[in-house]
C-alpha positions, -999 to +999 in steps of 0.1 A: +685-465+099+699-440+122+691-435+157+701-396+163+698-383+198+661-408+199+650-399+165+652-421+136+665-407+103+640-413+072+655-435+041+655-417+007+645-440-022+657-425-056+655-444-092+670-434-127+639-445-150+643-451-190+631-422-214+596-417-211+589-426-175+570-400-154+560-418-125+576-442-098+555-462-075+571-475-046+563-507-024+579-517+008+571-555+018+544-552-010+527-521+007+526-489-013+545-461+001+545-434-024+554-419-056+579-398-068+598-384-103+626-407-116+656-394-099+636-374-076+644-387-035+610-402-021+616-404+022+603-436+040+604-440+076+607-474+084+589-490+117+616-505+133+655-522+119+655-550+100+649-564+066+628-552+039+620-557+002+621-522-017+602-524-050+596-491-075+573-496-103+574-471-136+542-460-151+548-481-180+551-511-158+589-519-157+602-529-120+629-533-096+634-548-062+661-548-037+667-561-003+675-531+020+687-543+058+684-516+084+700-516+116+701-489+148+734-474+155+744-449+180 
């Protein structure tokens, strides 16, 4: 997370999905944060610096997850 002139910048989530997937559902720490098309960015505003678990699930039920570490920088 970047702190630029006192404003936090959103984090862009994007994923490539198998053929046939039309929608990706995004979750951070088990909370739903939005949906996007495969290859299209979804922007998320982190509430604070820290460690987050990001999970994406396509409309066929396939999923993947990653750990995201965010720190404030000047």
